C-alpha positions in Angstrom: -19.0 -18.6 25.1 -15.5 -19.6 25.9 -14.8 -20.8 29.3 -11.2 -21.5 29.5 -8.2 -21.8 27.3 -4.9 -23.8 28.1 -1.7 -24.3 26.3 2.0 -24.9 26.4 4.9 -24.5 24.4 3.5 -21.7 22.1 5.6 -18.9 21.0 7.2 -17.2 24.0 5.1 -19.6 26.5 7.1 -22.5 27.5 5.0 -23.8 30.5 1.4 -24.5 31.0 -0.5 -21.4 30.7 -4.5 -20.9 31.6 -6.8 -17.8 30.4 -9.9 -18.5 32.3 -13.2 -16.8 31.6 -14.9 -18.3 34.7 -15.6 -15.9 37.3 -16.0 -18.1 40.3 -18.5 -17.6 42.9 -17.0 -15.1 45.3 -17.0 -12.0 43.3 -19.9 -9.8 43.6 -22.2 -9.7 40.5 -21.5 -7.4 37.8 -22.6 -6.5 34.4 -19.3 -7.8 33.1 -20.4 -11.6 33.9 -22.9 -13.7 32.6 -24.4 -17.0 33.9 -24.5 -20.2 31.5 -25.0 -23.7 32.3 -24.1 -23.0 36.4 -21.2 -21.0 35.5 -20.2 -17.3 35.7 -18.4 -16.5 33.0 -16.6 -12.6 32.0 -17.5 -10.7 29.1 -14.5 -8.6 29.2 -10.9 -9.3 30.0 -8.0 -7.4 29.6 -4.2 -8.4 29.3 -1.6 -6.1 30.8 2.0 -5.7 30.8 5.5 -4.5 29.5 6.5 -4.5 26.0 8.0 -7.9 24.8 6.2 -9.5 28.1 3.8 -12.2 25.6 0.6 -10.1 25.7 -0.1 -10.7 22.2 1.1 -14.6 22.8 -1.3 -15.1 25.0 -4.2 -14.3 23.2 -2.6 -15.5 20.2 -4.1 -19.2 20.6 -7.8 -18.1 20.4 -6.8 -16.4 16.6 -4.8 -19.8 15.6 -7.7 -21.9 16.6 -10.3 -19.9 14.7 -8.1 -20.2 11.6 -6.9 -23.6 12.2 -10.5 -25.5 12.9 -12.1 -23.2 10.0 -9.8 -22.7 7.0 -6.7 -24.9 7.4 -8.0 -27.7 5.1 -8.6 -25.3 2.1 -6.2 -22.6 3.0 -3.0 -24.4 3.7 -0.9 -25.6 1.3 -0.8 -29.6 1.5 3.0 -29.6 2.1 3.4 -26.6 4.3 4.0 -26.4 8.0 1.0 -25.2 10.4 1.6 -21.8 11.0 2.5 -21.3 14.9 6.0 -21.4 16.3 6.9 -23.5 19.5 9.2 -22.0 22.0 12.6 -21.2 20.6 14.0 -23.4 23.2 11.6 -26.4 23.0 11.2 -26.4 19.2 11.2 -30.5 18.9 8.9 -30.5 21.8 4.9 -31.0 21.4 2.7 -28.1 22.0 -0.7 -28.7 23.5 -3.8 -26.4 22.9 -6.9 -27.1 24.6 -10.4 -25.0 24.9 -13.7 -25.7 27.0 -16.8 -23.7 25.6 -20.1 -23.7 25.4 -22.2 -24.3 22.2 -25.9 -25.0 21.8 -27.1 -28.3 20.5 -29.7 -28.8 18.0 -32.6 -28.3 20.6 -30.8 -24.8 21.4 -29.8 -26.1 24.7 -26.2 -24.8 25.7 -23.9 -27.8 26.2 -20.2 -27.4 27.1 -17.6 -28.8 25.0 -13.8 -29.7 24.7 -11.8 -29.3 21.8 -7.9 -30.8 21.9 -4.8 -30.4 19.6 -1.5 -31.5 20.0 1.1 -30.8 17.5 4.8 -31.6 17.2 7.1 -30.1 14.6 4.4 -28.1 13.1 2.4 -31.1 12.3 -0.8 -32.6 14.1 0.0 -35.2 16.3 -3.6 -35.8 17.6 -7.1 -34.0 17.6 -10.5 -34.4 19.5 -13.5 -33.2 20.3 -15.6 -33.9 23.2 -18.8 -32.9 24.6 -19.8 -33.1 28.4 -22.3 -35.6 29.5 -23.2 -35.0 33.4 -19.7 -34.5 34.9 -17.7 -36.5 32.3 -16.4 -35.6 28.6 -17.6 -37.9 25.9 -15.5 -37.9 22.6 -17.3 -37.1 19.7 -14.3 -37.7 17.4 -10.6 -38.9 18.5 -7.8 -38.6 15.7 -4.1 -39.8 16.8 -1.2 -40.3 14.6 0.5 -43.9 14.2 2.8 -45.2 11.7 0.3 -45.8 9.0 -1.7 -42.6 9.1 -4.3 -41.5 11.7 -6.2 -43.7 13.8 -9.9 -42.5 13.9 -12.9 -43.0 16.2 -16.0 -41.2 16.3 -19.5 -40.9 17.9 -22.1 -38.7 16.0 -19.4 -37.4 13.8 -19.6 -39.1 10.3 -16.5 -38.3 8.5 -15.4 -41.4 6.3 -12.9 -43.0 8.3 -10.9 -43.9 5.0 -10.6 -40.2 4.7 -9.9 -39.7 8.0 -7.1 -42.0 8.4 -5.4 -40.3 5.3 -5.9 -36.8 6.0 -2.7 -34.8 5.8 -1.3 -33.5 9.2 -1.3 -30.1 8.7 -5.0 -29.9 8.7 -8.2 -29.8 11.0 -10.6 -32.7 10.7 -13.3 -30.4 11.3 -12.4 -28.0 8.7 -11.8 -31.1 6.2 -15.6 -32.4 7.0 -16.9 -29.0 6.9 -15.6 -28.8 3.2 -17.0 -32.3 2.6 -20.4 -31.1 3.9 -20.6 -32.7 6.8 -23.4 -31.2 8.4 -21.9 -32.0 12.1 -19.0 -30.0 11.4 -20.9 -27.1 10.6 -21.7 -25.7 14.2 -18.2 -25.7 15.3 -16.8 -24.1 12.1 -19.6 -21.2 12.7 -18.6 -21.0 16.3 -14.9 -20.4 15.8 -15.7 -18.3 12.7 -17.0 -16.0 15.3 -13.7 -15.3 16.7 -12.9 -11.8 15.5 -9.5 -10.8 15.7 -6.5 -8.4 14.4 -3.9 -11.3 15.3 -2.2 -13.2 12.7 0.5 -15.6 13.4 2.9 -12.8 12.9 1.7 -10.8 15.7 -1.0 -7.8 15.3 -2.2 -6.9 11.9 -1.1 -3.8 11.0 -3.4 -0.9 9.5 -3.5 -0.9 5.6 -5.5 1.1 3.5 -7.3 -1.3 1.8 -8.8 -2.2 5.1 -10.9 0.7 5.2 -12.4 -0.4 1.8 -12.9 -3.9 3.2 -14.6 -2.7 6.3 -17.0 -0.4 4.2 -18.0 -2.9 2.2 -18.8 -5.2 5.3 -20.7 -2.3 6.7 -22.9 -1.8 3.8 -24.1 -5.5 4.3 -25.7 -4.8 7.9 -27.8 -1.8 8.3 -27.5 -2.3 12.1 -24.2 -2.6 12.4 -23.3 0.4 9.9 -25.9 2.8 11.9 -24.0 1.7 15.2 -20.7 2.6 13.6 -21.8 6.1 12.3 -23.1 6.9 15.7 -19.9 5.6 17.4 -17.5 7.4 15.1 -19.3 10.6 15.2 -19.4 10.5 18.7 -15.6 9.7 19.0 -14.6 12.3 16.0 -16.1 15.8 16.6 -15.4 17.2 13.3 -17.6 14.2 12.0 -21.3 14.6 11.4 -22.1 11.4 9.4 -20.3 8.6 7.1 -21.9 8.2 3.7 -20.7 4.6 1.9 -20.6 5.3 -1.8 -20.7 2.3 -4.5 -17.9 3.0 -7.1 -17.6 1.0 -10.2 -13.8 0.6 -11.4 -12.3 -0.6 -14.5 -9.1 -2.7 -14.3 -6.2 -2.8 -17.1 -7.7 -5.6 -18.8 -10.9 -3.9 -19.1 -13.0 -6.0 -16.1 -15.1 -3.9 -14.1 -15.9 -4.3 -10.2 -17.2 -2.1 -7.3 -15.7 -1.1 -4.5 -17.3 0.9 -1.6 -15.7 4.4 -0.5 -16.8 5.7 3.1 -16.9 9.9 2.9 -16.9 11.8 6.0 -19.7 14.4 6.5 -18.5 17.5 8.0 -20.7 20.6 9.0 -19.4 23.8 10.7 -21.0 25.7 13.5 -22.3 28.0 10.8 -24.0 25.3 9.0 -21.6 24.7 6.2 -21.1 21.2 4.9 -18.4 19.5 2.9 -17.1 15.9 2.3 -14.0 14.0 2.6 -13.2 10.7 1.2 -11.9 8.8 4.2 -8.6 8.4 2.9 -8.4 12.1 3.5 -9.5 11.7 7.3 -7.2 11.3 10.2 -5.5 7.9 10.6 -7.0 7.5 13.8 -10.5 8.1 12.4 -9.5 5.5 9.6 -8.2 3.0 12.0 -11.0 3.2 14.5 -13.4 2.7 11.3 -12.1 -0.7 10.6 -11.5 -1.8 14.2 -15.4 -0.7 15.1 -16.1 -3.2 12.1 -14.8 -6.2 14.1 -16.0 -4.9 17.7 -19.9 -4.5 16.3 -19.9 -7.6 14.1 -19.2 -9.6 17.4 -21.6 -7.6 19.2 -24.3 -7.8 16.7 -23.9 -11.8 16.1 -22.3 -13.0 19.4 -18.8 -14.7 19.4 -15.3 -13.0 20.7 -13.4 -10.2 19.9 -9.5 -10.9 20.2 -8.0 -7.5 19.9 -4.2 -6.6 20.6 -3.2 -3.2 21.5 -6.8 -2.0 21.8 -5.7 1.4 22.9 -3.5 1.8 20.1 -6.2 2.5 17.4 -8.4 4.5 20.0 -7.8 7.1 22.6 -8.0 5.7 26.3 -10.9 7.7 27.1 -13.0 5.8 24.4 -12.0 2.4 25.9 -14.7 2.7 28.8 -17.3 3.3 26.1 -16.6 0.0 24.3 -16.5 -1.8 27.6 -19.6 -0.5 28.2 -21.0 -1.7 24.7 -19.9 -5.5 26.1 -21.3 -4.7 29.9 -24.9 -4.1 28.9 -27.5 -6.3 27.8 -29.3 -3.6 25.2 -25.8 -3.2 23.3 -24.6 -7.0 23.8 -27.8 -8.9 23.4 -26.2 -12.3 22.4 -23.3 -12.2 25.3 -20.3 -11.6 23.1 -17.2 -11.7 24.7 -13.8 -9.3 24.6 -10.5 -10.0 25.2 -7.5 -7.2 24.6 -4.3 -6.1 25.4 -3.3 -2.6 26.4 -0.4 -0.4 27.6 -2.9 1.6 29.3 -2.8 0.8 33.3 -5.8 3.0 33.7 -7.8 0.1 32.6 -7.2 -1.3 36.3 -9.8 1.5 37.4 -12.4 0.0 35.1 -12.4 -4.0 35.7 -12.4 -6.0 38.8 -9.3 -8.3 39.6 -11.0 -11.7 37.9 -10.8 -9.6 34.7 -7.4 -8.7 34.2 -4.3 -10.7 33.4 -0.9 -9.7 33.6 2.1 -10.6 31.5 6.0 -10.9 32.2 8.6 -12.6 30.4 11.8 -13.9 32.9 14.6 -16.1 31.7 13.1 -15.6 28.0 9.8 -17.3 28.9 6.6 -15.5 29.4 4.0 -16.0 32.2 0.8 -14.8 32.7 -1.5 -14.7 35.9 -4.7 -13.4 36.9 -4.9 -10.6 39.3 -7.5 -12.7 41.9 -4.4 -15.1 41.9 -2.3 -12.9 44.0 -2.2 -13.7 47.7 -3.6 -11.0 49.6 -5.0 -8.8 47.0 -8.4 -8.0 48.0 -11.5 -6.5 46.0 -11.4 -3.4 47.1 -7.7 -2.6 46.9 -6.7 0.2 44.5 -5.7 -2.0 41.6 -4.2 0.7 39.7 -2.0 2.4 42.4 -0.8 -1.0 43.2 0.2 -1.8 39.8 2.0 1.8 39.3 3.8 0.9 42.4 5.3 -2.2 41.2 3.2 -4.4 43.9 1.7 -6.5 41.3 4.7 -7.3 39.0 4.6 -7.1 35.2 5.7 -3.7 34.9 9.1 -2.5 32.8 12.3 -2.5 34.4 13.6 1.2 33.7 
């Protein structure tokens, strides 16, 4: 589970910024927090604010770290810049990213880790991975840029020093070690691979028709996830009674054949008449929900964190409480998956406590974010929705 994310000079956030999943000792226990290693951590965090305030940029570091740690070595062009943007007024300054997280050791005991990354002019300056021992952090590896390549030190991370010193400065050492079959890298790649998101370096990934086929193929690989999806979509869309996924063979112009998976909606009238529609003929809302649910249900089934931009864009606001309950209860979230999402629906403030909500606003071309339990004088029993709508908490459009 993620404990805390810290960063600066990343997209619209110029100053030091923290996204904290730690609950602290004061709030009363709820289904939305879980105890691990003597800490209480949030399972659901909402980000609210005006258009252009920086909501997407606040959650984007998690999506970036997932890509960088897992895929930057094989996916990035050797000469390409790293896919991120510093603040437009600080393009020559360093960007810092740091994340604390729990990851089981080889015996299954949860251990606290810290990953640090410093970049400048879209190149790696330093990268380090730590494990917490008692009250201190001990490095697993450190990689720092010098005039002669990278200086590399490691304790129990047996990546060859000569390869580490020559590793290009637009890729993660963890991603490189994983591609070289260094088994010590695998748990970290698998961990960050479980960050499931609809966010890219350019922002929210827009819905595309091809996403329906890809989601259908993934559903076919897991009967559990598929069954939960069918139940949810049929509950959300009153016109559907079932969803079938048909395997179709297609032939390309060159004569090669391949398989695609086409979802088909099953409809039954009150009189018992039944008909089927290919999913491309279903409503756009049903199609986008079908794709979004694959991400959410995968995280709930396997563990990890769902990082979702504009959750209310793909779902009716009345359905968001249902999603939150999935993450809240142990029977639907047995692996303590986490969810962080942005939305424009202030009614979410009626569903969450103040330590589960971040507000964003932009002043003088720089974004800032704060958690509601940092607001002086705000009580746990205050009506957060009413105060937000009245402008008492900030982060509202100036209209």
